[in-house]
C-alpha positions in Angstrom: -110.1 164.6 -175.0 -106.4 164.7 -175.4 -105.8 166.2 -172.0 -107.9 163.6 -170.3 -106.2 160.8 -172.2 -102.8 162.1 -171.4 -101.6 161.8 -175.1 -102.8 162.5 -178.6 -102.0 164.8 -181.5 -103.1 168.4 -180.9 -101.3 170.3 -183.6 -102.5 168.3 -186.6 -106.0 168.0 -185.2 -106.3 171.7 -185.0 -104.7 172.4 -188.4 -107.3 170.4 -190.3 -110.4 171.0 -188.2 -111.8 173.9 -190.4 -111.6 171.7 -193.4 -112.9 168.5 -191.8 -115.8 170.4 -190.1 -116.9 172.1 -193.3 -116.9 168.7 -195.1 -119.2 167.2 -192.6 -121.5 170.2 -192.0 -121.8 171.5 -195.5 -120.3 169.3 -198.2 -121.0 165.7 -197.7 -124.4 164.3 -198.7 -126.4 162.5 -196.0 -127.8 159.1 -196.7 -131.6 159.6 -197.0 -132.4 156.2 -195.4 -130.2 156.7 -192.3 -128.4 159.2 -190.1 -125.1 158.5 -191.7 -123.4 160.1 -194.7 -123.8 159.0 -198.3 -120.4 160.3 -199.2 -117.3 158.9 -197.5 -114.6 160.9 -195.6 -111.5 159.5 -193.9 -108.1 160.8 -192.9 -105.1 159.0 -194.3 -102.7 160.7 -191.9 -104.7 159.5 -188.9 -103.1 161.8 -186.3 -106.1 164.0 -186.5 -108.4 161.3 -185.0 -109.4 163.6 -182.0 -110.7 166.2 -184.5 -112.8 163.6 -186.3 -114.2 162.3 -183.0 -115.1 165.9 -181.9 -117.1 166.3 -185.2 -118.9 162.9 -184.9 -119.7 163.6 -181.3 -121.0 167.1 -182.1 -123.2 165.6 -184.9 -124.6 163.0 -182.6 -123.1 160.1 -184.6 -121.1 159.0 -181.6 -122.4 158.5 -178.0 -121.3 161.8 -176.3 -120.0 159.9 -173.2 -117.2 158.5 -175.5 -115.6 161.9 -175.3 -114.0 160.8 -172.0 -112.6 157.6 -173.5 -109.9 158.6 -176.0 -107.0 156.1 -175.9 -108.8 154.0 -173.3 -109.6 150.3 -173.4 -112.9 149.8 -175.3 -113.0 153.6 -176.0 -111.9 155.8 -178.9 -108.7 154.5 -180.4 -105.6 156.7 -180.8 -105.8 156.3 -184.6 -108.8 155.7 -186.7 -110.3 152.2 -186.5 -113.4 150.7 -188.3 -114.7 149.6 -185.0 -115.7 153.2 -184.3 -119.0 154.3 -185.8 -118.4 156.8 -188.6 -114.8 155.6 -189.3 -114.7 153.8 -192.7 -111.1 152.5 -192.7 -108.1 152.0 -190.4 -105.3 154.5 -190.9 -102.3 155.8 -189.0 -99.7 154.0 -191.0 -99.1 156.6 -193.7 -99.5 156.5 -197.4 -102.5 154.2 -197.8 -105.4 156.6 -198.2 -105.6 157.1 -201.9 -105.2 153.3 -202.5 -108.1 152.7 -200.1 -110.2 155.4 -201.9 -109.5 153.7 -205.3 -110.8 150.4 -204.0 -114.0 152.1 -202.7 -114.5 153.7 -206.1 -114.0 150.4 -208.0 -116.5 148.7 -205.6 -119.0 151.6 -206.1 -118.8 151.3 -209.9 -119.4 147.6 -209.7 -122.4 148.0 -207.5 -123.8 151.1 -209.2 -123.5 153.2 -206.0 -123.1 157.0 -206.1 -120.6 158.2 -203.6 -117.8 160.8 -203.4 -114.7 159.7 -201.6 -112.9 162.5 -199.7 -109.5 161.8 -198.3 -107.4 163.9 -196.0 -103.6 163.6 -196.5 -100.8 165.1 -194.5 -98.1 167.2 -196.2 -95.4 165.2 -194.5 -97.2 162.0 -195.6 -96.5 163.0 -199.2 -92.9 161.8 -198.7 -94.3 158.2 -198.4 -93.7 156.4 -201.7 -97.1 154.7 -201.8 -98.8 158.1 -202.3 -97.1 158.5 -205.7 -97.6 154.9 -206.7 -101.4 155.4 -206.3 -101.8 158.5 -208.5 -101.5 157.3 -212.1 -104.1 154.5 -211.7 -106.7 156.9 -210.4 -106.1 159.3 -213.3 -106.0 156.5 -215.9 -109.4 155.1 -214.6 -110.8 158.7 -214.5 -111.8 158.4 -210.9 -113.5 161.8 -210.6 -115.2 160.4 -207.4 -112.0 161.0 -205.4 -111.1 164.4 -203.9 -107.9 164.4 -201.8 -107.2 167.3 -199.5 -103.7 167.9 -198.3 -103.4 169.4 -194.8 -100.4 171.5 -195.7 -99.5 172.8 -192.2 -95.8 172.6 -193.2 -94.7 170.8 -190.0 -94.2 167.1 -189.8 -93.8 165.7 -186.3 -91.5 168.3 -184.8 -89.7 170.0 -187.7 -90.6 172.1 -190.7 -91.4 169.8 -193.7 -89.2 171.6 -196.1 -86.2 171.2 -193.8 -86.9 167.4 -193.5 -87.5 166.5 -197.1 -88.7 169.3 -199.4 -91.3 168.0 -201.8 -91.1 171.1 -204.1 -94.2 172.1 -206.2 -96.7 169.5 -205.1 -99.5 170.9 -207.3 -97.4 170.4 -210.5 -96.5 166.9 -209.3 -100.1 165.9 -209.0 -100.9 167.5 -212.4 -98.1 165.5 -214.0 -100.0 162.3 -212.9 -103.2 163.6 -214.4 -105.0 165.0 -211.4 -106.8 168.3 -211.1 -104.8 170.3 -208.6 -105.4 173.6 -206.8 -104.3 175.5 -203.8 -106.3 177.5 -201.2 -106.1 178.9 -197.7 -107.4 175.9 -195.7 -108.9 178.2 -193.0 -110.9 180.2 -195.5 -114.2 178.3 -195.7 -115.5 180.4 -198.7 -112.4 179.5 -200.7 -112.8 175.9 -199.6 -116.5 175.8 -200.6 -115.7 177.3 -204.1 -113.0 174.8 -204.7 -115.1 171.8 -203.6 -117.8 173.0 -206.0 -115.3 173.0 -208.8 -114.2 169.5 -207.9 -117.8 168.3 -208.0 -118.1 169.6 -211.6 -114.8 167.9 -212.7 -115.9 165.5 -215.5 -113.2 162.9 -215.3 -110.1 163.7 -213.3 -109.4 162.9 -209.6 -108.8 166.1 -207.7 -106.5 167.3 -205.0 -106.8 170.5 -203.0 -103.6 171.7 -201.3 -105.0 173.4 -198.2 -102.5 175.8 -196.6 -103.1 175.5 -192.9 -101.4 176.4 -189.6 -100.4 173.6 -187.3 -102.2 174.4 -184.0 -104.6 176.9 -185.6 -107.0 178.3 -183.1 -104.7 178.6 -180.1 -101.8 181.0 -180.4 -99.6 179.0 -178.1 -100.1 175.9 -180.3 -98.6 177.6 -183.3 -94.9 177.2 -184.1 -92.9 180.0 -182.5 -89.8 179.4 -184.8 -89.3 180.9 -188.2 -89.6 178.7 -191.3 -85.8 178.5 -191.7 -85.2 177.7 -188.0 -84.7 174.1 -186.9 -86.2 174.5 -183.5 -88.6 171.7 -182.5 -92.4 172.3 -182.7 -93.7 171.7 -179.2 -97.3 170.5 -179.8 -97.2 167.6 -182.2 -98.3 165.1 -179.6 -98.8 164.7 -175.9 -100.9 166.3 -173.2 -100.5 169.9 -172.1 -99.0 171.3 -168.9 -101.6 172.8 -166.5 -100.7 176.4 -167.3 -100.8 175.8 -171.1 -104.1 174.0 -170.9 -105.7 176.7 -168.8 -104.4 179.4 -171.2 -105.6 177.5 -174.3 -109.0 176.8 -172.9 -109.4 180.5 -171.9 -108.6 181.6 -175.4 -111.0 179.1 -177.1 -113.9 180.0 -174.7 -113.4 183.7 -175.3 -113.6 183.1 -179.1 -116.8 181.0 -178.6 -118.4 183.9 -176.6 -117.6 186.4 -179.3 -119.0 184.1 -182.0 -122.2 183.4 -180.1 -122.6 187.1 -179.4 -122.3 188.0 -183.0 -125.0 185.5 -183.8 -127.2 186.9 -181.0 -127.1 183.7 -179.0 -126.2 182.9 -175.4 -123.0 180.7 -175.2 -123.3 177.4 -173.4 -121.8 177.0 -170.0 -118.6 174.9 -170.2 -118.6 171.6 -168.3 -115.4 170.1 -166.9 -115.0 166.4 -166.8 -114.1 164.8 -163.5 -110.5 163.6 -163.5 -109.9 159.9 -163.7 -108.3 158.3 -160.7 -104.6 158.1 -161.2 -103.4 154.6 -162.1 -101.6 152.7 -159.3 -97.9 153.2 -159.9 -95.9 150.0 -160.7 -93.0 149.3 -158.4 -89.5 150.1 -159.7 -87.3 152.9 -160.7 -88.3 154.6 -164.0 -85.7 154.0 -166.6 -85.4 155.4 -170.2 -84.0 153.0 -172.8 -84.1 155.8 -175.4 -82.0 158.0 -173.1 -79.5 155.3 -172.6 -79.4 154.6 -176.3 -78.9 158.2 -177.2 -75.8 158.4 -174.9 -74.5 155.0 -176.2 -74.9 156.1 -179.8 -72.9 159.3 -179.3 -70.1 157.2 -177.7 -70.1 154.9 -180.7 -70.0 157.9 -183.0 -66.9 159.2 -181.3 -65.1 155.9 -181.5 -66.0 155.2 -185.2 -65.8 158.0 -187.8 -67.5 155.7 -190.4 -70.6 155.3 -188.3 -73.6 157.0 -190.0 -77.1 157.5 -188.6 -80.2 157.5 -190.7 -83.7 158.7 -189.5 -87.2 158.6 -190.9 -88.7 161.8 -189.3 -88.5 160.5 -185.8 -85.2 161.9 -184.5 -86.7 163.2 -181.2 -88.6 159.9 -180.4 -85.6 157.8 -181.4 -83.1 159.8 -179.2 -81.0 161.0 -182.2 -80.8 164.7 -181.5 -77.5 164.5 -179.5 -75.9 162.6 -182.3 -77.1 165.1 -184.9 -75.8 168.0 -182.8 -72.3 166.5 -182.4 -72.0 164.9 -185.8 -74.3 166.8 -188.2 -72.4 165.6 -191.3 -73.0 162.0 -190.3 -76.7 162.4 -189.6 -79.0 161.8 -192.6 -82.7 162.8 -192.3 -84.6 160.8 -194.8 -88.1 161.9 -194.1 -91.1 159.6 -194.1 -89.6 157.2 -196.6 -88.6 154.0 -194.8 -88.0 151.8 -197.8 -85.7 154.4 -199.5 -83.9 155.0 -196.2 -83.0 151.3 -195.8 -81.8 151.1 -199.4 -79.6 154.2 -198.8 -78.2 152.4 -195.8 -77.4 149.4 -198.1 -75.4 151.7 -200.4 -73.6 153.3 -197.5 -72.6 149.8 -196.2 -71.4 148.7 -199.6 -69.2 151.8 -199.7 -67.4 151.3 -196.4 -69.7 153.0 -193.9 -71.5 151.5 -190.9 -75.2 152.7 -191.0 -77.6 152.7 -188.1 -81.2 153.0 -189.3 -84.0 154.3 -187.2 -87.8 154.4 -187.1 -90.6 153.0 -185.1 -90.5 149.2 -185.1 -93.9 148.9 -186.6 -92.9 150.8 -189.7 -89.2 150.0 -190.1 -89.4 146.2 -189.9 -92.5 145.6 -191.9 -92.7 148.4 -194.5 -89.0 148.1 -195.5 -88.8 144.4 -195.0 -87.9 143.6 -198.6 -85.2 146.2 -198.6 -83.8 144.8 -195.3 -83.7 141.4 -196.8 -81.9 142.7 -199.9 -79.2 144.3 -197.7 -78.9 141.1 -195.6 -78.3 139.1 -198.7 -75.3 141.3 -199.4 -73.9 140.4 -196.0 -73.8 144.1 -195.1 -73.1 145.3 -191.6 -76.2 147.5 -190.8 -77.8 148.0 -187.5 -81.6 148.6 -187.5 -83.0 150.2 -184.4 -86.8 149.9 -183.9 -88.3 152.2 -181.3 -91.8 152.1 -179.9 -91.5 148.3 -180.0 -93.9 146.0 -178.4 -97.5 146.1 -177.0 -96.9 149.3 -175.1 -97.5 152.2 -175.3 -100.9 151.2 -176.4 -102.5 154.6 -176.6 -101.7 155.2 -180.3 -103.5 152.0 -181.2 -102.6 149.0 -183.4 -101.2 151.0 -186.3 -98.3 151.9 -184.0 -97.9 148.9 -181.8 -94.8 146.9 -182.9 -95.9 143.4 -182.2 -94.7 141.7 -185.5 -91.2 143.0 -185.7 -89.4 140.0 -184.1 -91.1 137.7 -186.5 -90.2 139.9 -189.4 -86.5 140.4 -188.5 -85.4 137.1 -186.9 -85.4 135.0 -190.1 -83.3 137.5 -192.1 -80.0 136.0 -193.3 -77.3 136.6 -190.7 -79.6 138.9 -188.6 -79.1 139.1 -184.8 -82.0 140.3 -182.8 -81.3 141.9 -179.4 -83.6 143.4 -176.8 -82.3 145.3 -173.7 -84.3 144.9 -170.6 -83.0 148.0 -168.7 -80.7 151.0 -169.2 -77.6 149.0 -168.2 -78.0 146.6 -171.1 -78.5 149.2 -173.9 -74.9 150.3 -174.5 -73.4 146.8 -174.2 -75.9 145.3 -176.6 -75.4 148.0 -179.1 -71.6 147.5 -178.8 -72.0 143.7 -179.2 -74.1 144.1 -182.3 -71.5 146.4 -183.8 -68.4 144.5 -182.8 -69.0 141.0 -181.4 -71.4 139.5 -183.9 -71.1 139.2 -187.7 -73.8 140.5 -190.1 -76.7 142.9 -189.6 -78.4 143.5 -186.2 -81.8 144.6 -184.9 -81.9 146.4 -181.6 -85.5 146.5 -180.3 -86.2 149.4 -178.0 -89.1 150.2 -175.7 -89.7 153.9 -175.8 -91.5 155.4 -172.7 -89.8 155.5 -169.3 -90.7 152.3 -167.5 -90.4 151.4 -163.8 -87.9 148.6 -163.5 -88.1 146.6 -160.2 -85.1 144.4 -160.8 -81.3 144.8 -161.1 -78.9 142.9 -163.3 -76.4 140.7 -161.4 -73.2 142.5 -160.2 -70.5 142.3 -162.9 -72.9 141.0 -165.6 -71.3 140.5 -169.0 -72.9 140.8 -172.4 -72.2 137.5 -174.1 -74.0 136.8 -177.4 -76.5 134.0 -177.0 -76.6 134.2 -173.2 -78.7 136.1 -170.7 -78.9 136.6 -166.9 -81.0 135.3 -164.1 -82.6 138.3 -162.4 -84.6 136.2 -159.9 -83.6 132.7 -158.7 -86.0 129.8 -158.4 -86.3 126.1 -159.0 -89.9 125.1 -159.8 -90.9 127.4 -162.6 -88.7 129.3 -165.1 -90.1 132.5 -166.7 -88.2 133.6 -169.8 -88.7 137.1 -171.0 -87.0 140.1 -172.6 -87.4 143.9 -172.6 -88.4 146.1 -169.6 -92.2 145.5 -169.7 -92.3 141.7 -169.8 -89.2 141.3 -167.5 -90.9 143.6 -165.0 -94.1 141.6 -165.1 -92.2 138.3 -164.8 -90.3 139.6 -161.9 -93.4 140.8 -160.0 -95.2 137.5 -160.9 -92.2 135.5 -159.5 -92.4 137.4 -156.3 -96.1 136.6 -156.0 -95.6 132.9 -156.8 -92.8 132.7 -154.3 -95.2 133.8 -151.6 -97.6 131.0 -152.7 -94.8 128.4 -152.4 -93.9 128.2 -156.0 -90.1 128.8 -156.4 -89.9 130.8 -159.6 -86.9 132.0 -161.6 -86.8 134.8 -164.1 -84.4 134.6 -167.0 -83.6 137.7 -168.9 -82.8 136.6 -172.5 -81.9 139.6 -174.6 -80.7 137.5 -177.6 -83.8 136.2 -179.3 -82.5 134.3 -182.3 -78.9 133.5 -181.3 -79.3 131.3 -178.3 -76.6 129.4 -176.5 -78.5 126.1 -175.9 -76.0 124.9 -173.3 -76.3 128.1 -171.3 -80.1 128.0 -171.5 -80.2 124.4 -170.3 -78.1 125.3 -167.3 -80.2 128.4 -166.5 -83.4 126.4 -166.6 -82.0 123.9 -164.1 -84.7 121.4 -163.1 -87.7 123.6 -163.6 -90.9 121.7 -163.9 -92.5 124.3 -166.2 -91.0 126.8 -168.7 -93.0 129.9 -169.5 -92.1 132.2 -172.4 -93.4 135.8 -172.2 -93.8 138.0 -175.3 -95.1 141.5 -175.8 -95.3 140.4 -179.4 -97.4 138.0 -181.4 -97.1 134.4 -180.2 -96.4 133.4 -183.8 -92.7 134.2 -184.5 -92.0 135.2 -180.9 -90.0 133.7 -178.1 -91.8 130.4 -178.0 -91.0 129.7 -181.7 -87.4 131.1 -181.5 -86.6 129.0 -178.4 -88.0 125.8 -179.8 -84.7 124.4 -181.2 -82.9 125.2 -178.0 -85.6 123.6 -175.9 -85.9 120.6 -178.2 -89.6 121.2 -178.6 -89.6 119.6 -182.0 -87.4 116.6 -181.3 -88.0 113.4 -179.4 -85.5 112.6 -176.6 -85.3 110.0 -173.9 -84.7 112.7 -171.3 -87.9 114.2 -170.0 -88.3 117.8 -170.9 -90.2 120.4 -168.9 -93.5 121.5 -170.7 -93.6 124.9 -172.1 -96.4 127.5 -171.7 -96.3 130.4 -174.1 -97.9 133.8 -173.1 -98.1 136.5 -175.7 -100.5 138.1 -178.2 -103.0 135.9 -180.0 -105.3 138.7 -181.2 -105.2 142.3 -182.4 -103.4 144.5 -179.8 -105.8 146.7 -177.8 -105.6 150.4 -177.3 -105.6 151.9 -173.8 -103.5 152.6 -170.8 -100.5 150.5 -169.9 -102.1 148.6 -167.0 -105.5 148.0 -168.6 -104.0 146.7 -171.9 -101.6 144.3 -170.1 -104.5 143.0 -168.1 -106.8 142.6 -171.2 -104.1 140.5 -172.9 -103.4 138.6 -169.6 -99.8 139.7 -169.6 -99.7 141.6 -166.3 -98.0 140.1 -163.3 -101.2 139.0 -161.7 -102.4 137.2 -164.8 -99.0 135.5 -165.3 -99.0 134.3 -161.7 -102.6 133.1 -161.9 -102.0 131.1 -165.2 -98.9 129.5 -163.8 -100.7 128.5 -160.6 -103.6 127.1 -162.6 -101.3 124.9 -164.6 -99.6 123.6 -161.4 -103.0 122.8 -159.9 -104.1 121.0 -163.1 -101.0 119.0 -163.3 -101.0 117.7 -159.7 
């Protein structure tokens, strides 16, 4: 599934598969009135969705043809979603599992329903504060119906868990909250069966089983080759495999299947290979990496400012922070999966004379730690928040990881300046401007994967707060966008509209909530239609932020061009880049078509 999808989490799917399979094959009670289970299982960590899908497919609870649709539009989402049969709750944003389980127990008690709730947790997930908030209530209410199992594979993302944020004696911590706690080898099904039986007999307490597992268990190559005290990166947290690794891993698994069938006196089934999907049509443009550009710009800023400090929430590889850590290890602070605490630490650093730059995925940083960000802003502290994986794409992980609310969350903060680079050349200047040209805190919104950029910034462009650049001239229609994805689609749409006789300009506006109204008026010229383009919710996006500058909410004798807003008005879809853009009508073809339809309707 993962190989065909081109992305997914291999290591954590393999580490918990022995436990998850045993629960579904031997432990959970079936509903006597249907083919489903009476008991409930779900994974709070969510990365192991491919493992769950494999089990549901094998049990016939999912249409087997769905095996080919991981991370595709209308297929199996990258993280668990209730729209998939057999998935009882959405997860992927960490820390919520026990809270969801408690709600299910309360509902069952009110309805007189007999169910066990089994929840898989990640050991790195235990760093998330909500986990510990959730424990006392479950013990106080004697929620014996809950059994939590910690997939203790000892690696979170790419680094050993104890080197990121050592949680100490987890068993004793759970016991201190009133839980029954035990520890087993998570790949020993006999030990697992015995412990689950003991949990069933527990008269009052919720239970937790710490299952010691190996990340990538089942394929030797997938297991970490570094020792437990080495900081080398684990290579198989996420992503598809290279052809040679895939062939080697498949061979090893098939050989083990043959042995097991032979021991049982059975003939092993013949493996079937899925036909490869046709390669997506490449988008025009030169691939550019904003994360790579940010990584270099960050190191430059670190060399220039000895008070600059970098904080990370277990995403240093994805956020491009490793070069900074290597050059300035004493100024790199790994906070683990604890976004709220990280932001408050940044507040303390800022109040003590340092300049913190705070990093995580946009979907987690700007929403989970929103109250802490507001608190820091109320102190007028100079803190730069950097949200990666921002926007609708990549859409493969699904809506838990799509940062489409971050602008709305950050733009209203007191004194906050929100900036979004559209290409590599803008990253360094925007970071420098947030640090040195504007007062107050800043939010730098970064698109993560390499993206083909078909446009160039004007020769000699300057980064001036509140102003942007015109990357494609035109007179009839003005498309206003930001970031590489929407600017690229706007640029391609403008080229298509030009061919149809509609002269279309594209305005790159990297400053989203600090807009120079005079500059914008000049840039719009005499356009008959203004179109705002967001890879973000329409509410709180560019349309709303531009309203004052465009005088949308004020009457005026001068005739104003109408404004058409294009962005997200529904839950973001999971799938490949091109199919998700098309589904939300944000690809170049849909943009050009909608503009053309408006012109035809208005004439």
